[in-house]
HTML snippet that shows the backbone in 3Dmol.js (N, CA, C, O; Angstrom):
<script src="https://3Dmol.org/build/3Dmol-min.js"></script>
<div id="view" style="width:600px;height:400px;position:relative"></div>
<script>
const pdb = `
ATOM      1  N   MET A   1      19.496  63.534 -24.378  1.00  0.00           N
ATOM      2  CA  MET A   1      20.746  63.598 -25.114  1.00  0.00           C
ATOM      3  C   MET A   1      21.113  62.233 -25.703  1.00  0.00           C
ATOM      4  O   MET A   1      21.547  62.139 -26.852  1.00  0.00           O
ATOM      5  N   GLN A   2      20.935  61.181 -24.904  1.00  0.00           N
ATOM      6  CA  GLN A   2      21.283  59.842 -25.373  1.00  0.00           C
ATOM      7  C   GLN A   2      20.375  59.422 -26.533  1.00  0.00           C
ATOM      8  O   GLN A   2      20.838  58.773 -27.472  1.00  0.00           O
ATOM      9  N   VAL A   3      19.093  59.782 -26.480  1.00  0.00           N
ATOM     10  CA  VAL A   3      18.163  59.443 -27.561  1.00  0.00           C
ATOM     11  C   VAL A   3      18.583  60.133 -28.846  1.00  0.00           C
ATOM     12  O   VAL A   3      18.522  59.533 -29.919  1.00  0.00           O
ATOM     13  N   ARG A   4      19.006  61.376 -28.751  1.00  0.00           N
ATOM     14  CA  ARG A   4      19.453  62.126 -29.930  1.00  0.00           C
ATOM     15  C   ARG A   4      20.684  61.466 -30.553  1.00  0.00           C
ATOM     16  O   ARG A   4      20.782  61.369 -31.777  1.00  0.00           O
ATOM     17  N   ALA A   5      21.612  61.017 -29.727  1.00  0.00           N
ATOM     18  CA  ALA A   5      22.822  60.365 -30.227  1.00  0.00           C
ATOM     19  C   ALA A   5      22.476  59.048 -30.907  1.00  0.00           C
ATOM     20  O   ALA A   5      23.027  58.733 -31.962  1.00  0.00           O
ATOM     21  N   LEU A   6      21.563  58.270 -30.312  1.00  0.00           N
ATOM     22  CA  LEU A   6      21.157  57.008 -30.925  1.00  0.00           C
ATOM     23  C   LEU A   6      20.421  57.251 -32.240  1.00  0.00           C
ATOM     24  O   LEU A   6      20.580  56.480 -33.186  1.00  0.00           O
ATOM     25  N   SER A   7      19.632  58.295 -32.308  1.00  0.00           N
ATOM     26  CA  SER A   7      18.931  58.638 -33.544  1.00  0.00           C
ATOM     27  C   SER A   7      19.922  58.982 -34.645  1.00  0.00           C
ATOM     28  O   SER A   7      19.737  58.580 -35.793  1.00  0.00           O
ATOM     29  N   ALA A   8      20.963  59.715 -34.309  1.00  0.00           N
ATOM     30  CA  ALA A   8      21.979  60.088 -35.290  1.00  0.00           C
ATOM     31  C   ALA A   8      22.708  58.853 -35.813  1.00  0.00           C
ATOM     32  O   ALA A   8      22.974  58.746 -37.010  1.00  0.00           O
ATOM     33  N   VAL A   9      23.027  57.928 -34.922  1.00  0.00           N
ATOM     34  CA  VAL A   9      23.703  56.693 -35.325  1.00  0.00           C
ATOM     35  C   VAL A   9      22.794  55.880 -36.243  1.00  0.00           C
ATOM     36  O   VAL A   9      23.255  55.355 -37.256  1.00  0.00           O
ATOM     37  N   PHE A  10      21.520  55.769 -35.906  1.00  0.00           N
ATOM     38  CA  PHE A  10      20.574  55.027 -36.740  1.00  0.00           C
ATOM     39  C   PHE A  10      20.457  55.661 -38.113  1.00  0.00           C
ATOM     40  O   PHE A  10      20.454  54.953 -39.120  1.00  0.00           O
ATOM     41  N   LEU A  11      20.361  56.986 -38.172  1.00  0.00           N
ATOM     42  CA  LEU A  11      20.245  57.690 -39.444  1.00  0.00           C
ATOM     43  C   LEU A  11      21.477  57.474 -40.313  1.00  0.00           C
ATOM     44  O   LEU A  11      21.346  57.246 -41.515  1.00  0.00           O
ATOM     45  N   MET A  12      22.662  57.540 -39.734  1.00  0.00           N
ATOM     46  CA  MET A  12      23.895  57.323 -40.499  1.00  0.00           C
ATOM     47  C   MET A  12      23.937  55.901 -41.050  1.00  0.00           C
ATOM     48  O   MET A  12      24.362  55.692 -42.186  1.00  0.00           O
ATOM     49  N   GLY A  13      23.504  54.929 -40.263  1.00  0.00           N
ATOM     50  CA  GLY A  13      23.482  53.544 -40.730  1.00  0.00           C
ATOM     51  C   GLY A  13      22.504  53.352 -41.871  1.00  0.00           C
ATOM     52  O   GLY A  13      22.794  52.642 -42.834  1.00  0.00           O
ATOM     53  N   ALA A  14      21.348  53.982 -41.766  1.00  0.00           N
ATOM     54  CA  ALA A  14      20.346  53.881 -42.824  1.00  0.00           C
ATOM     55  C   ALA A  14      20.847  54.521 -44.110  1.00  0.00           C
ATOM     56  O   ALA A  14      20.637  53.975 -45.193  1.00  0.00           O
ATOM     57  N   LEU A  15      21.498  55.655 -44.009  1.00  0.00           N
ATOM     58  CA  LEU A  15      22.053  56.316 -45.190  1.00  0.00           C
ATOM     59  C   LEU A  15      23.151  55.482 -45.825  1.00  0.00           C
ATOM     60  O   LEU A  15      23.232  55.401 -47.050  1.00  0.00           O
ATOM     61  N   ALA A  16      23.983  54.870 -45.027  1.00  0.00           N
ATOM     62  CA  ALA A  16      25.060  54.022 -45.555  1.00  0.00           C
ATOM     63  C   ALA A  16      24.474  52.822 -46.288  1.00  0.00           C
ATOM     64  O   ALA A  16      24.990  52.427 -47.333  1.00  0.00           O
ATOM     65  N   ALA A  17      23.411  52.241 -45.759  1.00  0.00           N
ATOM     66  CA  ALA A  17      22.781  51.097 -46.412  1.00  0.00           C
ATOM     67  C   ALA A  17      22.202  51.501 -47.762  1.00  0.00           C
ATOM     68  O   ALA A  17      22.277  50.732 -48.721  1.00  0.00           O
ATOM     69  N   CYS A  18      21.631  52.687 -47.848  1.00  0.00           N
ATOM     70  CA  CYS A  18      21.057  53.159 -49.109  1.00  0.00           C
ATOM     71  C   CYS A  18      22.132  53.471 -50.138  1.00  0.00           C
ATOM     72  O   CYS A  18      21.869  53.400 -51.339  1.00  0.00           O
ATOM     73  N   ALA A  19      23.326  53.812 -49.699  1.00  0.00           N
ATOM     74  CA  ALA A  19      24.392  54.200 -50.607  1.00  0.00           C
ATOM     75  C   ALA A  19      25.118  52.999 -51.214  1.00  0.00           C
ATOM     76  O   ALA A  19      25.920  53.161 -52.134  1.00  0.00           O
ATOM     77  N   GLN A  20      24.841  51.795 -50.705  1.00  0.00           N
ATOM     78  CA  GLN A  20      25.536  50.620 -51.217  1.00  0.00           C
ATOM     79  C   GLN A  20      25.140  50.345 -52.662  1.00  0.00           C
ATOM     80  O   GLN A  20      24.014  50.619 -53.077  1.00  0.00           O
ATOM     81  N   SER A  21      26.068  49.808 -53.404  1.00  0.00           N
ATOM     82  CA  SER A  21      25.842  49.521 -54.826  1.00  0.00           C
ATOM     83  C   SER A  21      25.011  48.277 -55.020  1.00  0.00           C
ATOM     84  O   SER A  21      24.820  47.482 -54.100  1.00  0.00           O
ATOM     85  N   GLY A  22      24.513  48.120 -56.256  1.00  0.00           N
ATOM     86  CA  GLY A  22      23.656  46.993 -56.594  1.00  0.00           C
ATOM     87  C   GLY A  22      24.386  45.669 -56.635  1.00  0.00           C
ATOM     88  O   GLY A  22      25.566  45.593 -56.979  1.00  0.00           O
ATOM     89  N   ALA A  23      23.671  44.651 -56.283  1.00  0.00           N
ATOM     90  CA  ALA A  23      24.195  43.291 -56.314  1.00  0.00           C
ATOM     91  C   ALA A  23      24.111  42.731 -57.734  1.00  0.00           C
ATOM     92  O   ALA A  23      23.475  43.323 -58.605  1.00  0.00           O
ATOM     93  N   THR A  24      24.747  41.604 -57.955  1.00  0.00           N
ATOM     94  CA  THR A  24      24.692  40.937 -59.250  1.00  0.00           C
ATOM     95  C   THR A  24      23.226  40.736 -59.647  1.00  0.00           C
ATOM     96  O   THR A  24      22.428  40.211 -58.870  1.00  0.00           O
ATOM     97  N   GLY A  25      22.886  41.160 -60.868  1.00  0.00           N
ATOM     98  CA  GLY A  25      21.526  41.048 -61.360  1.00  0.00           C
ATOM     99  C   GLY A  25      20.689  42.306 -61.174  1.00  0.00           C
ATOM    100  O   GLY A  25      19.629  42.442 -61.786  1.00  0.00           O
ATOM    101  N   ASP A  26      21.160  43.234 -60.331  1.00  0.00           N
ATOM    102  CA  ASP A  26      20.439  44.492 -60.138  1.00  0.00           C
ATOM    103  C   ASP A  26      20.640  45.396 -61.348  1.00  0.00           C
ATOM    104  O   ASP A  26      21.639  45.271 -62.057  1.00  0.00           O
ATOM    105  N   THR A  27      19.710  46.293 -61.586  1.00  0.00           N
ATOM    106  CA  THR A  27      19.836  47.219 -62.705  1.00  0.00           C
ATOM    107  C   THR A  27      20.937  48.228 -62.444  1.00  0.00           C
ATOM    108  O   THR A  27      21.243  48.534 -61.292  1.00  0.00           O
ATOM    109  N   CYS A  28      21.528  48.743 -63.498  1.00  0.00           N
ATOM    110  CA  CYS A  28      22.578  49.753 -63.428  1.00  0.00           C
ATOM    111  C   CYS A  28      22.372  50.726 -64.582  1.00  0.00           C
ATOM    112  O   CYS A  28      21.483  50.525 -65.410  1.00  0.00           O
ATOM    113  N   THR A  29      23.181  51.776 -64.643  1.00  0.00           N
ATOM    114  CA  THR A  29      22.887  52.849 -65.594  1.00  0.00           C
ATOM    115  C   THR A  29      23.872  53.030 -66.740  1.00  0.00           C
ATOM    116  O   THR A  29      23.532  53.677 -67.731  1.00  0.00           O
ATOM    117  N   ALA A  30      25.081  52.483 -66.641  1.00  0.00           N
ATOM    118  CA  ALA A  30      26.076  52.737 -67.693  1.00  0.00           C
ATOM    119  C   ALA A  30      26.900  51.484 -67.985  1.00  0.00           C
ATOM    120  O   ALA A  30      27.661  51.023 -67.135  1.00  0.00           O
ATOM    121  N   ALA A  31      26.744  50.939 -69.191  1.00  0.00           N
ATOM    122  CA  ALA A  31      27.506  49.757 -69.584  1.00  0.00           C
ATOM    123  C   ALA A  31      29.001  50.016 -69.469  1.00  0.00           C
ATOM    124  O   ALA A  31      29.489  51.059 -69.903  1.00  0.00           O
ATOM    125  N   GLY A  32      29.722  49.076 -68.888  1.00  0.00           N
ATOM    126  CA  GLY A  32      31.157  49.190 -68.716  1.00  0.00           C
ATOM    127  C   GLY A  32      31.572  49.881 -67.429  1.00  0.00           C
ATOM    128  O   GLY A  32      32.756  49.907 -67.092  1.00  0.00           O
ATOM    129  N   ALA A  33      30.603  50.445 -66.700  1.00  0.00           N
ATOM    130  CA  ALA A  33      30.902  51.147 -65.448  1.00  0.00           C
ATOM    131  C   ALA A  33      30.716  50.209 -64.259  1.00  0.00           C
ATOM    132  O   ALA A  33      29.993  49.217 -64.344  1.00  0.00           O
ATOM    133  N   THR A  34      31.375  50.536 -63.158  1.00  0.00           N
ATOM    134  CA  THR A  34      31.259  49.740 -61.940  1.00  0.00           C
ATOM    135  C   THR A  34      30.588  50.508 -60.808  1.00  0.00           C
ATOM    136  O   THR A  34      30.330  49.931 -59.752  1.00  0.00           O
ATOM    137  N   LYS A  35      30.299  51.793 -61.000  1.00  0.00           N
ATOM    138  CA  LYS A  35      29.808  52.643 -59.904  1.00  0.00           C
ATOM    139  C   LYS A  35      28.467  52.203 -59.334  1.00  0.00           C
ATOM    140  O   LYS A  35      28.205  52.450 -58.157  1.00  0.00           O
ATOM    141  N   ASP A  36      27.617  51.567 -60.115  1.00  0.00           N
ATOM    142  CA  ASP A  36      26.302  51.133 -59.637  1.00  0.00           C
ATOM    143  C   ASP A  36      26.311  49.711 -59.086  1.00  0.00           C
ATOM    144  O   ASP A  36      25.295  49.235 -58.579  1.00  0.00           O
ATOM    145  N   CYS A  37      27.457  49.030 -59.181  1.00  0.00           N
ATOM    146  CA  CYS A  37      27.527  47.607 -58.832  1.00  0.00           C
ATOM    147  C   CYS A  37      28.458  47.366 -57.647  1.00  0.00           C
ATOM    148  O   CYS A  37      29.320  48.187 -57.337  1.00  0.00           O
ATOM    149  N   THR A  38      28.265  46.221 -56.992  1.00  0.00           N
ATOM    150  CA  THR A  38      29.140  45.847 -55.888  1.00  0.00           C
ATOM    151  C   THR A  38      30.538  45.523 -56.423  1.00  0.00           C
ATOM    152  O   THR A  38      30.718  45.309 -57.622  1.00  0.00           O
ATOM    153  N   THR A  39      31.496  45.490 -55.546  1.00  0.00           N
ATOM    154  CA  THR A  39      32.876  45.164 -55.915  1.00  0.00           C
ATOM    155  C   THR A  39      32.914  43.806 -56.605  1.00  0.00           C
ATOM    156  O   THR A  39      32.339  42.836 -56.111  1.00  0.00           O
ATOM    157  N   GLY A  40      33.588  43.741 -57.739  1.00  0.00           N
ATOM    158  CA  GLY A  40      33.701  42.494 -58.491  1.00  0.00           C
ATOM    159  C   GLY A  40      32.649  42.353 -59.575  1.00  0.00           C
ATOM    160  O   GLY A  40      32.643  41.367 -60.313  1.00  0.00           O
ATOM    161  N   ASP A  41      31.750  43.341 -59.678  1.00  0.00           N
ATOM    162  CA  ASP A  41      30.720  43.330 -60.719  1.00  0.00           C
ATOM    163  C   ASP A  41      30.912  44.525 -61.644  1.00  0.00           C
ATOM    164  O   ASP A  41      31.560  45.508 -61.284  1.00  0.00           O
ATOM    165  N   ILE A  42      30.338  44.427 -62.845  1.00  0.00           N
ATOM    166  CA  ILE A  42      30.390  45.509 -63.825  1.00  0.00           C
ATOM    167  C   ILE A  42      29.042  45.564 -64.538  1.00  0.00           C
ATOM    168  O   ILE A  42      28.360  44.547 -64.670  1.00  0.00           O
ATOM    169  N   CYS A  43      28.674  46.723 -64.982  1.00  0.00           N
ATOM    170  CA  CYS A  43      27.401  46.925 -65.670  1.00  0.00           C
ATOM    171  C   CYS A  43      27.538  46.589 -67.153  1.00  0.00           C
ATOM    172  O   CYS A  43      28.479  47.034 -67.810  1.00  0.00           O
ATOM    173  N   ASP A  44      26.595  45.803 -67.677  1.00  0.00           N
ATOM    174  CA  ASP A  44      26.567  45.527 -69.108  1.00  0.00           C
ATOM    175  C   ASP A  44      25.156  45.145 -69.527  1.00  0.00           C
ATOM    176  O   ASP A  44      24.296  44.885 -68.685  1.00  0.00           O
ATOM    177  N   ALA A  45      24.928  45.113 -70.825  1.00  0.00           N
ATOM    178  CA  ALA A  45      23.610  44.800 -71.367  1.00  0.00           C
ATOM    179  C   ALA A  45      23.387  43.297 -71.434  1.00  0.00           C
ATOM    180  O   ALA A  45      24.291  42.536 -71.777  1.00  0.00           O
ATOM    181  N   THR A  46      22.181  42.886 -71.106  1.00  0.00           N
ATOM    182  CA  THR A  46      21.768  41.497 -71.265  1.00  0.00           C
ATOM    183  C   THR A  46      21.341  41.295 -72.720  1.00  0.00           C
ATOM    184  O   THR A  46      21.360  42.240 -73.509  1.00  0.00           O
ATOM    185  N   ASP A  47      20.961  40.089 -73.070  1.00  0.00           N
ATOM    186  CA  ASP A  47      20.481  39.820 -74.429  1.00  0.00           C
ATOM    187  C   ASP A  47      19.268  40.668 -74.783  1.00  0.00           C
ATOM    188  O   ASP A  47      19.044  40.987 -75.951  1.00  0.00           O
ATOM    189  N   SER A  48      18.479  41.037 -73.758  1.00  0.00           N
ATOM    190  CA  SER A  48      17.292  41.861 -73.999  1.00  0.00           C
ATOM    191  C   SER A  48      17.616  43.359 -73.958  1.00  0.00           C
ATOM    192  O   SER A  48      16.716  44.197 -74.003  1.00  0.00           O
ATOM    193  N   GLN A  49      18.904  43.683 -73.872  1.00  0.00           N
ATOM    194  CA  GLN A  49      19.418  45.058 -73.845  1.00  0.00           C
ATOM    195  C   GLN A  49      19.165  45.788 -72.531  1.00  0.00           C
ATOM    196  O   GLN A  49      19.395  46.994 -72.451  1.00  0.00           O
ATOM    197  N   ALA A  50      18.696  45.087 -71.500  1.00  0.00           N
ATOM    198  CA  ALA A  50      18.560  45.677 -70.172  1.00  0.00           C
ATOM    199  C   ALA A  50      19.944  45.744 -69.537  1.00  0.00           C
ATOM    200  O   ALA A  50      20.726  44.803 -69.673  1.00  0.00           O
ATOM    201  N   LEU A  51      20.258  46.830 -68.851  1.00  0.00           N
ATOM    202  CA  LEU A  51      21.544  46.952 -68.174  1.00  0.00           C
ATOM    203  C   LEU A  51      21.441  46.364 -66.778  1.00  0.00           C
ATOM    204  O   LEU A  51      20.523  46.688 -66.025  1.00  0.00           O
ATOM    205  N   GLU A  52      22.401  45.485 -66.431  1.00  0.00           N
ATOM    206  CA  GLU A  52      22.427  44.928 -65.087  1.00  0.00           C
ATOM    207  C   GLU A  52      23.852  44.627 -64.656  1.00  0.00           C
ATOM    208  O   GLU A  52      24.750  44.464 -65.482  1.00  0.00           O
ATOM    209  N   CYS A  53      24.037  44.557 -63.343  1.00  0.00           N
ATOM    210  CA  CYS A  53      25.346  44.243 -62.771  1.00  0.00           C
ATOM    211  C   CYS A  53      25.648  42.766 -63.001  1.00  0.00           C
ATOM    212  O   CYS A  53      24.816  41.898 -62.738  1.00  0.00           O
ATOM    213  N   MET A  54      26.862  42.496 -63.499  1.00  0.00           N
ATOM    214  CA  MET A  54      27.300  41.132 -63.782  1.00  0.00           C
ATOM    215  C   MET A  54      28.661  40.887 -63.154  1.00  0.00           C
ATOM    216  O   MET A  54      29.483  41.797 -63.044  1.00  0.00           O
ATOM    217  N   LYS A  55      28.885  39.658 -62.746  1.00  0.00           N
ATOM    218  CA  LYS A  55      30.165  39.275 -62.134  1.00  0.00           C
ATOM    219  C   LYS A  55      31.274  39.332 -63.170  1.00  0.00           C
ATOM    220  O   LYS A  55      31.136  38.787 -64.265  1.00  0.00           O
ATOM    221  N   VAL A  56      32.378  39.995 -62.825  1.00  0.00           N
ATOM    222  CA  VAL A  56      33.557  40.035 -63.700  1.00  0.00           C
ATOM    223  C   VAL A  56      34.180  38.641 -63.704  1.00  0.00           C
ATOM    224  O   VAL A  56      34.246  37.989 -62.662  1.00  0.00           O
ATOM    225  N   CYS A  57      34.635  38.181 -64.865  1.00  0.00           N
ATOM    226  CA  CYS A  57      35.242  36.854 -64.980  1.00  0.00           C
ATOM    227  C   CYS A  57      36.437  36.905 -65.927  1.00  0.00           C
ATOM    228  O   CYS A  57      36.584  37.823 -66.733  1.00  0.00           O
ATOM    229  N   LYS A  58      37.276  35.895 -65.801  1.00  0.00           N
ATOM    230  CA  LYS A  58      38.398  35.715 -66.729  1.00  0.00           C
ATOM    231  C   LYS A  58      38.228  34.424 -67.520  1.00  0.00           C
ATOM    232  O   LYS A  58      38.686  34.319 -68.658  1.00  0.00           O
ATOM    233  N   THR A  59      37.565  33.441 -66.911  1.00  0.00           N
ATOM    234  CA  THR A  59      37.340  32.158 -67.583  1.00  0.00           C
ATOM    235  C   THR A  59      35.899  31.705 -67.371  1.00  0.00           C
ATOM    236  O   THR A  59      35.228  32.164 -66.447  1.00  0.00           O
ATOM    237  N   GLN A  60      35.433  30.817 -68.218  1.00  0.00           N
ATOM    238  CA  GLN A  60      34.068  30.303 -68.146  1.00  0.00           C
ATOM    239  C   GLN A  60      33.790  29.608 -66.822  1.00  0.00           C
ATOM    240  O   GLN A  60      32.654  29.620 -66.348  1.00  0.00           O
ATOM    241  N   THR A  61      34.811  29.001 -66.215  1.00  0.00           N
ATOM    242  CA  THR A  61      34.612  28.266 -64.964  1.00  0.00           C
ATOM    243  C   THR A  61      34.183  29.168 -63.815  1.00  0.00           C
ATOM    244  O   THR A  61      33.693  28.673 -62.799  1.00  0.00           O
ATOM    245  N   GLU A  62      34.354  30.468 -63.952  1.00  0.00           N
ATOM    246  CA  GLU A  62      33.947  31.410 -62.903  1.00  0.00           C
ATOM    247  C   GLU A  62      32.457  31.760 -62.976  1.00  0.00           C
ATOM    248  O   GLU A  62      31.930  32.418 -62.078  1.00  0.00           O
ATOM    249  N   CYS A  63      31.787  31.329 -64.030  1.00  0.00           N
ATOM    250  CA  CYS A  63      30.372  31.651 -64.239  1.00  0.00           C
ATOM    251  C   CYS A  63      29.489  30.439 -63.961  1.00  0.00           C
ATOM    252  O   CYS A  63      29.940  29.294 -63.969  1.00  0.00           O
ATOM    253  N   ALA A  64      28.220  30.735 -63.715  1.00  0.00           N
ATOM    254  CA  ALA A  64      27.233  29.670 -63.524  1.00  0.00           C
ATOM    255  C   ALA A  64      26.967  28.962 -64.853  1.00  0.00           C
ATOM    256  O   ALA A  64      27.341  29.457 -65.915  1.00  0.00           O
ATOM    257  N   SER A  65      26.324  27.812 -64.782  1.00  0.00           N
ATOM    258  CA  SER A  65      26.069  27.031 -65.999  1.00  0.00           C
ATOM    259  C   SER A  65      25.124  27.742 -66.966  1.00  0.00           C
ATOM    260  O   SER A  65      25.121  27.434 -68.158  1.00  0.00           O
ATOM    261  N   ASP A  66      24.324  28.687 -66.472  1.00  0.00           N
ATOM    262  CA  ASP A  66      23.407  29.430 -67.344  1.00  0.00           C
ATOM    263  C   ASP A  66      23.960  30.797 -67.742  1.00  0.00           C
ATOM    264  O   ASP A  66      23.208  31.699 -68.109  1.00  0.00           O
ATOM    265  N   GLU A  67      25.280  30.937 -67.664  1.00  0.00           N
ATOM    266  CA  GLU A  67      25.962  32.181 -68.018  1.00  0.00           C
ATOM    267  C   GLU A  67      27.146  31.906 -68.940  1.00  0.00           C
ATOM    268  O   GLU A  67      27.665  30.790 -68.981  1.00  0.00           O
ATOM    269  N   THR A  68      27.569  32.933 -69.679  1.00  0.00           N
ATOM    270  CA  THR A  68      28.732  32.836 -70.545  1.00  0.00           C
ATOM    271  C   THR A  68      29.694  33.953 -70.195  1.00  0.00           C
ATOM    272  O   THR A  68      29.287  35.112 -70.110  1.00  0.00           O
ATOM    273  N   CYS A  69      30.970  33.628 -69.989  1.00  0.00           N
ATOM    274  CA  CYS A  69      32.001  34.631 -69.724  1.00  0.00           C
ATOM    275  C   CYS A  69      32.381  35.256 -71.062  1.00  0.00           C
ATOM    276  O   CYS A  69      33.043  34.625 -71.887  1.00  0.00           O
ATOM    277  N   SER A  70      31.957  36.497 -71.269  1.00  0.00           N
ATOM    278  CA  SER A  70      32.233  37.168 -72.542  1.00  0.00           C
ATOM    279  C   SER A  70      32.518  38.648 -72.311  1.00  0.00           C
ATOM    280  O   SER A  70      32.237  39.192 -71.243  1.00  0.00           O
ATOM    281  N   ALA A  71      33.079  39.284 -73.329  1.00  0.00           N
ATOM    282  CA  ALA A  71      33.531  40.673 -73.233  1.00  0.00           C
ATOM    283  C   ALA A  71      32.399  41.638 -72.904  1.00  0.00           C
ATOM    284  O   ALA A  71      31.253  41.458 -73.318  1.00  0.00           O
ATOM    285  N   VAL A  72      32.758  42.660 -72.152  1.00  0.00           N
ATOM    286  CA  VAL A  72      31.845  43.762 -71.850  1.00  0.00           C
ATOM    287  C   VAL A  72      32.079  44.815 -72.925  1.00  0.00           C
ATOM    288  O   VAL A  72      33.085  45.525 -72.904  1.00  0.00           O
ATOM    289  N   GLY A  73      31.140  44.911 -73.864  1.00  0.00           N
ATOM    290  CA  GLY A  73      31.297  45.843 -74.982  1.00  0.00           C
ATOM    291  C   GLY A  73      32.558  45.527 -75.768  1.00  0.00           C
ATOM    292  O   GLY A  73      32.788  44.380 -76.151  1.00  0.00           O
ATOM    293  N   THR A  74      33.377  46.553 -76.006  1.00  0.00           N
ATOM    294  CA  THR A  74      34.624  46.364 -76.750  1.00  0.00           C
ATOM    295  C   THR A  74      35.837  46.400 -75.824  1.00  0.00           C
ATOM    296  O   THR A  74      36.973  46.515 -76.285  1.00  0.00           O
ATOM    297  N   SER A  75      35.593  46.300 -74.515  1.00  0.00           N
ATOM    298  CA  SER A  75      36.691  46.378 -73.547  1.00  0.00           C
ATOM    299  C   SER A  75      37.404  45.037 -73.395  1.00  0.00           C
ATOM    300  O   SER A  75      36.972  44.025 -73.947  1.00  0.00           O
ATOM    301  N   ALA A  76      38.481  45.043 -72.650  1.00  0.00           N
ATOM    302  CA  ALA A  76      39.231  43.821 -72.367  1.00  0.00           C
ATOM    303  C   ALA A  76      38.661  43.094 -71.148  1.00  0.00           C
ATOM    304  O   ALA A  76      39.131  42.014 -70.790  1.00  0.00           O
ATOM    305  N   VAL A  77      37.655  43.682 -70.519  1.00  0.00           N
ATOM    306  CA  VAL A  77      37.027  43.082 -69.336  1.00  0.00           C
ATOM    307  C   VAL A  77      35.910  42.139 -69.787  1.00  0.00           C
ATOM    308  O   VAL A  77      35.157  42.449 -70.710  1.00  0.00           O
ATOM    309  N   SER A  78      35.814  40.989 -69.124  1.00  0.00           N
ATOM    310  CA  SER A  78      34.736  40.050 -69.400  1.00  0.00           C
ATOM    311  C   SER A  78      33.849  39.918 -68.179  1.00  0.00           C
ATOM    312  O   SER A  78      34.279  40.163 -67.052  1.00  0.00           O
ATOM    313  N   ALA A  79      32.595  39.523 -68.417  1.00  0.00           N
ATOM    314  CA  ALA A  79      31.636  39.324 -67.332  1.00  0.00           C
ATOM    315  C   ALA A  79      30.781  38.109 -67.633  1.00  0.00           C
ATOM    316  O   ALA A  79      30.683  37.671 -68.779  1.00  0.00           O
ATOM    317  N   CYS A  80      30.160  37.567 -66.589  1.00  0.00           N
ATOM    318  CA  CYS A  80      29.265  36.421 -66.721  1.00  0.00           C
ATOM    319  C   CYS A  80      27.906  36.919 -67.206  1.00  0.00           C
ATOM    320  O   CYS A  80      27.096  37.415 -66.423  1.00  0.00           O
ATOM    321  N   HIS A  81      27.672  36.779 -68.503  1.00  0.00           N
ATOM    322  CA  HIS A  81      26.416  37.211 -69.113  1.00  0.00           C
ATOM    323  C   HIS A  81      25.386  36.087 -69.043  1.00  0.00           C
ATOM    324  O   HIS A  81      25.682  34.953 -69.419  1.00  0.00           O
ATOM    325  N   PRO A  82      24.178  36.393 -68.563  1.00  0.00           N
ATOM    326  CA  PRO A  82      23.148  35.352 -68.523  1.00  0.00           C
ATOM    327  C   PRO A  82      22.724  34.940 -69.913  1.00  0.00           C
ATOM    328  O   PRO A  82      22.654  35.773 -70.817  1.00  0.00           O
ATOM    329  N   HIS A  83      22.439  33.648 -70.095  1.00  0.00           N
ATOM    330  CA  HIS A  83      21.935  33.163 -71.383  1.00  0.00           C
ATOM    331  C   HIS A  83      20.551  33.727 -71.604  1.00  0.00           C
ATOM    332  O   HIS A  83      19.827  34.001 -70.647  1.00  0.00           O
ATOM    333  N   ALA A  84      20.183  33.899 -72.840  1.00  0.00           N
ATOM    334  CA  ALA A  84      18.842  34.375 -73.180  1.00  0.00           C
ATOM    335  C   ALA A  84      17.811  33.350 -72.722  1.00  0.00           C
ATOM    336  O   ALA A  84      18.035  32.143 -72.812  1.00  0.00           O
ATOM    337  N   ALA A  85      16.685  33.845 -72.231  1.00  0.00           N
ATOM    338  CA  ALA A  85      15.608  32.941 -71.849  1.00  0.00           C
ATOM    339  C   ALA A  85      15.084  32.237 -73.092  1.00  0.00           C
ATOM    340  O   ALA A  85      14.891  32.859 -74.137  1.00  0.00           O
ATOM    341  N   GLN A  86      14.863  30.963 -72.969  1.00  0.00           N
ATOM    342  CA  GLN A  86      14.395  30.191 -74.114  1.00  0.00           C
ATOM    343  C   GLN A  86      12.944  29.794 -73.921  1.00  0.00           C
ATOM    344  O   GLN A  86      12.540  29.378 -72.836  1.00  0.00           O
ATOM    345  N   SER A  87      12.184  29.924 -74.957  1.00  0.00           N
ATOM    346  CA  SER A  87      10.792  29.525 -74.929  1.00  0.00           C
ATOM    347  C   SER A  87      10.699  28.044 -75.266  1.00  0.00           C
ATOM    348  O   SER A  87      11.309  27.581 -76.230  1.00  0.00           O
ATOM    349  N   HIS A  88       9.939  27.307 -74.474  1.00  0.00           N
ATOM    350  CA  HIS A  88       9.780  25.872 -74.717  1.00  0.00           C
ATOM    351  C   HIS A  88       8.622  25.585 -75.658  1.00  0.00           C
ATOM    352  O   HIS A  88       8.511  24.474 -76.177  1.00  0.00           O
ATOM    353  N   GLY A  89       7.751  26.573 -75.890  1.00  0.00           N
ATOM    354  CA  GLY A  89       6.654  26.405 -76.805  1.00  0.00           C
ATOM    355  C   GLY A  89       5.605  25.406 -76.354  1.00  0.00           C
ATOM    356  O   GLY A  89       4.916  24.811 -77.183  1.00  0.00           O
ATOM    357  N   TRP A  90       5.475  25.215 -75.037  1.00  0.00           N
ATOM    358  CA  TRP A  90       4.493  24.257 -74.533  1.00  0.00           C
ATOM    359  C   TRP A  90       3.127  24.827 -74.564  1.00  0.00           C
ATOM    360  O   TRP A  90       2.170  24.157 -74.175  1.00  0.00           O
TER     361      TRP A  90
END
`;
const viewer = $3Dmol.createViewer("view");
viewer.addModel(pdb, "pdb");
viewer.setStyle({}, {cartoon: {color: "spectrum"}});
viewer.zoomTo();
viewer.render();
</script>
């Protein structure tokens, strides 16, 4: 009986871990949506048009030096968008 109870607890924990949303930088499915992302992130397109979870921001100081705080689509929400990768041509 005790083994069965421990198995149920383990299974519930594993399912909860799988249900968690994506972290910043993880792929997501709908620009402007938050359902695929962790709290404080929103889904938007990168320069390469890939959809990924990005940190919501209000000012540039909330973003990393390789990111720009800019609007998510045509909404009033802004996110830290990664700068496009630059080729050095070496």
